[in-house]
C-alpha positions as CSV (number, residue, x, y, z in Angstrom):
1,X,21.8,24.4,-6.2
2,X,20.8,21.7,-3.9
3,X,20.2,18.1,-5.0
4,X,16.7,16.6,-4.5
5,X,15.7,13.0,-3.9
6,X,12.0,12.0,-4.3
7,X,11.3,8.8,-2.2
8,X,8.0,7.4,-3.7
9,X,6.2,4.9,-1.4
10,X,2.5,5.3,-2.5
11,X,0.7,3.3,-5.2
12,X,-0.9,5.1,-8.2
13,X,-3.4,7.6,-7.3
14,X,-4.2,11.3,-6.9
15,X,-1.4,11.8,-4.0
16,X,1.1,10.0,-6.1
17,X,0.3,12.4,-9.0
18,X,0.9,15.4,-6.8
19,X,4.4,14.0,-6.0
20,X,5.1,13.5,-9.7
21,X,4.0,17.1,-10.3
22,X,6.7,18.2,-7.7
23,X,9.3,16.2,-9.5
24,X,8.5,17.8,-12.8
25,X,8.8,21.2,-11.2
26,X,12.2,20.3,-9.9
27,X,13.2,19.4,-13.4
28,X,11.9,22.7,-14.8
29,X,14.0,24.6,-12.3
30,X,17.0,22.5,-13.4
31,X,17.6,21.1,-10.0
32,X,19.7,17.8,-9.7
33,X,16.8,15.6,-9.1
34,X,16.6,11.8,-8.5
35,X,13.6,9.5,-7.8
36,X,13.5,6.2,-6.1
37,X,10.5,3.9,-5.9
38,X,10.2,1.7,-2.9
39,X,7.3,-0.3,-1.1
40,X,4.0,0.1,-2.9
41,X,5.6,3.1,-4.9
42,X,6.9,0.5,-7.4
43,X,3.4,-0.2,-8.5
44,X,3.5,3.1,-10.2
45,X,6.1,1.8,-12.7
46,X,3.9,-1.4,-13.6
47,X,2.4,-1.1,-17.0
48,X,3.6,2.4,-17.8
49,X,3.4,1.7,-21.6
50,X,-0.2,0.8,-21.5
51,X,-1.6,3.7,-19.4
52,X,-1.4,7.5,-19.2
53,X,1.0,8.5,-16.4
54,X,2.8,11.9,-15.7
55,X,5.8,9.7,-14.8
56,X,6.5,9.2,-18.7
57,X,7.2,12.9,-18.9
58,X,10.1,12.9,-16.3
59,X,13.0,12.5,-18.9
60,X,11.5,15.5,-20.8
61,X,12.2,17.5,-17.9
62,X,15.6,16.0,-17.4
63,X,14.7,14.0,-14.4
64,X,16.5,10.9,-15.5
65,X,18.1,9.4,-12.3
66,X,15.4,6.9,-11.6
67,X,15.7,3.9,-9.2
68,X,13.7,1.2,-7.8
69,X,14.2,-1.0,-4.7
70,X,14.9,-4.4,-6.1
71,X,13.2,-6.0,-3.0
72,X,10.1,-4.2,-3.6
73,X,10.1,-5.0,-7.2
74,X,10.4,-8.7,-6.5
75,X,7.9,-8.8,-3.7
76,X,5.3,-7.4,-6.1
77,X,6.3,-9.4,-9.2
78,X,7.5,-6.4,-11.3
79,X,10.3,-6.8,-13.6
80,X,12.4,-3.8,-15.1
81,X,11.3,-4.9,-18.4
82,X,7.6,-3.8,-17.4
83,X,8.7,-0.1,-16.6
84,X,9.1,0.8,-20.2
85,X,9.6,3.5,-21.4
86,X,11.5,4.7,-18.4
87,X,15.0,3.7,-17.8
88,X,14.8,2.7,-14.0
89,X,17.7,1.2,-12.3
90,X,17.2,-1.6,-9.6
91,X,19.2,-0.9,-6.4
92,X,19.5,-2.8,-3.1
93,X,19.5,-1.5,0.6
94,X,23.2,-0.3,0.5
95,X,22.7,1.6,-2.5
96,X,19.5,3.1,-1.3
97,X,21.1,4.3,2.0
98,X,23.9,5.9,-0.1
99,X,21.6,7.6,-2.4
100,X,19.6,9.1,0.5
101,X,22.9,10.3,2.2
102,X,24.1,11.8,-1.1
103,X,21.4,14.2,-1.6
104,X,20.8,17.7,0.1
105,X,17.0,17.2,0.4
106,X,15.0,13.9,0.6
107,X,11.2,14.3,0.1
108,X,8.7,11.4,0.6
109,X,5.2,11.2,-0.5
């Protein structure tokens, strides 16, 4: 089965929720799925513990490879402590390029 990487660039909103739904479907079908939040996409991670978000369901669907661009987090003043309850790994540009190259399919929102 092919591996899928979702590259999330949009802030919270209806279009971002549709992308999250696609991530959940990938998990249901047991595809190797990873998600990386970049640019304004990292805003989806802020304050997850205080609001309802379909992102919280990702681990339930075995979508557990979650990453965020460290520069995007820093530019927006978001710390990884603020993304609870998700376990998100901060990565830099070299790791991001490697992550993209290592997946069969890359989908952006």
